[in-house]
C-alpha positions, 0 to 999 in steps of 0.5 A: 525506544524500549516499549511496554511490549518489551517489558511485558516479554521480560526476556527477548522472544526468539522471533526478535532475537538479533543474535540469529544474524550474528555471523550472517553475510547478506548480499543485499540489505533493503531499508524501508518496508513500504511497497518499494522496499517490499517489491525489491526484496521480492525481486532479489529473493527470486533471483537467489540473493540473500537479502533482508529488509528492515523497517523502523516501524511496521511494514506498509505503515508510511506512504503505502498505507496512504494511497487512494486504493487504486492501481491506475495508469495515470490518465492525468499524466497525458496532459504533461506528455508523459506517454512513456510513464502512462504506458509503463503504468498501464503495463504494470497495472496488468502485471499486478492483475496477473501476479495478485489477482485477489488484490485488484478489482475492475473499477469504473471511473465516471468523469462528468463534463460541465459547461465551461470546463476546460476539459470538455468532451473533445479533449477528454475523449481524445485523452481516453482514446489515447489511454485505451490505445496505450492499454491495448493489451490490458486483458491479455492473460487476465482472468475474465473476472478482472477484464477491463472494458474500453471507455465510453461516453454517457449522455446527460440523462444516462449520467444522472441515472448512473450517479444521482449525486452529481450536480445537475447545473451545466452537466452535459454528460460523462465519460466512463473509463476503467482502472483497478481498485486495490482494496487493501494496499497495505496487505498487498505490500506485506504479502510481497514481503511474506512471499519473499520470505518463502524464497529465503529472504529475511525481514524485520519490522520495528528495526531501525538503522542508526549508522552505516559504515563503508569500507573499500572492498568489504561492503557495508556494515549496517548498525541496527536497533530493535525498537521493541527490545532495545537490542543492538547489532550490526549486519554485513552486506555487499549492497544496500538499498535506501528505499526509505520513501519520504525518510530517504534523505534523512536516512542517508544523512543520519547513516553517513553523517553527511547532508543529502539533497532534500526530497520534495514531499507531497502531503496526501489526505483521505477521509472515509465516510458513509457511502455517498456515491454509486458503484463507480468512482467519481472524478471531480475537479476542485476550484484550484483545478486539482482533481479528487475522487469519491471512491466506493470502497467496502460499503463506504466512500473514500474522498481524496486526495490532497496534494500540497507541499510538506516541509517538516520532518516526516516523523512529525506528519499528522492529519489535522482537523483542517485537512478533514474539514477541507475535504468535506467542504470540497465534497459538499461544494462539488457533489450532493454529499451533505457531509458533516464531521460526524460522517467521517468514520476514518481518515488517513494521510501520508507523504509522497516522496517526489523527485524535486524538479525545482518547480515546488509544485507537487501536483504537477511534479513528475512521478518519475523515478531516480536510482542513484548508485553512490560509487562516486562518493566512495560508497560503492554498492549503496543505492538510493531510490527516489520517486515512483508510485505504487502501480509501477513499484514492481518495475521499479524493483526490477530496474533497481535489482538489475543494477544490483545484480550487475554490481554484485559478483556472481551469477544471478537469475533473471527477473521473474517477478512479472510472471511469478504469483504472490502467495495469495495469487496462485489461482486462475479465477476467483470463481474457480478458487471458491469452487475448489474451496467449497469442495475441500471445506464442505463444512464452511459456509459459502459466505465465509469462503467468499469473504476469505477468498476475496481478502486473501486469495489462495491463502484462504486455503491455509486459513480454512485448514485451521480449527476455528472456534466458530467466532466471527465479528461483523463490522460496521460495513457488514463484512464478517471476520473470522477466528481462523483468519485472526489465528493465521495472521497472528501466527504467520505475519509478524504482528507485534501491536494491535495496530499492525493487525487492525490497519495493515494485515486484516483491514478490520480497523480501516472502515471505522470503529468496530463495536467495543465487544469486537475490539475486546474479543480480538484483543483477547485473541491477540493477547492469548496468542502473544502471551500478553498480560492484562495491563498490556491488553488494556493498553492495546485496546487503548491504542485502537481507540485512540486512532479514532478519537479525533473524530 
């Protein structure tokens, strides 16, 4: 695929030139730039491995951009008796709050109890007691602003006051418990990659793997194509990890020319609407017994998710109108939502790659992980990673890289990802960070510092050092975005297309359409930074508009 961007460049720009890797020998090649691949790259870099990550699209553009924007312990897995998975999730929830405190916020969950529900007060109370016990260390070494309280019960009157939108008929009360919100999971995924680059790793988006050749004793040669410039090259590595998520089986089949066991893919859809609930996430149940959430997020409400089997090729996945209508109907039936199609400001979806346990039931399928080393099939040093979830991705990466370190010759450092903060997480509390920034940048408004610190953590310091032109843009939810942060993102974060900036680096686009004047000004800044001509700027503007057209 040679794009209009390549035609615009005329010649290959230095940052996309594959010639720079001509004689490089890597210890590890990671295929897939979602949260699994990103955390593997981060772990490998901290251990001293020479590693590179490749993604055929942009980073975080697959399953990772389709989460419920939560870092959670998996309360519902208790009903399957998966106490080990819940404990692992709760431990990793705390770890993410330590290494990326800017990326998480305490989130209250309201679980109403209705007459006739099989999940009554006793069962739910017992489950939450176990949940609290398994998260006994949830606030250990966590800043006060990210502390999580224990669960508690609310009577009917208090429940209705807490969330007026609940259906009143049969309502008996509710439990409140706490996990974390992950305001921008796409950005956090990218931050793992860019933090790894600080420690010597390499990464390339829009770079597709075509084939892989394996020779005994000489590692793997990975043949790649830059999807923007059309340039082709090959990379040599001692080990390769297939972290392709829902593409993992197709990637393996294409790379080696053999059939791979198919994955079980689960389709998850979310919609973002005008705000319909209070300050807590409301956990409700659909007619089929599956749960869904109404999540307060950036002045809007997220409604989701679905969990149904998907059997087509992942490249053909699309959110359909009936998916959106189904979520609207569910919200209106179970909550005083009163939503219509024109209340949907944004929608998104993705595919969860699950380990096929034979049940063909994606909702009840385990989120366990499987790591395969294909040495028995003559591919020593080739690893595949299946399953898992966002919350436990760091631990999954530690497990994978442990195996790679055992396989590779040489002496490697031990895992440090549980205690090493990401680039934006190098501060103690958000309040102290803001105080420091206010002292260092007295000419910046406290509102500007608060919003930048909340979005980027300690990276806000690098943004504020830039000499901005005073430009800012207000989104439909009231948030302000600033010229300096656009400059930083465009200079530092490998943005090739407008969608990379809008939907995965900044979050400008994920709350719904911005004003056309905002889009034009942002695209103009992008165009000046990248040297885009007028026709390409026009196509970039159309790229953004088309994302909302199905509204």
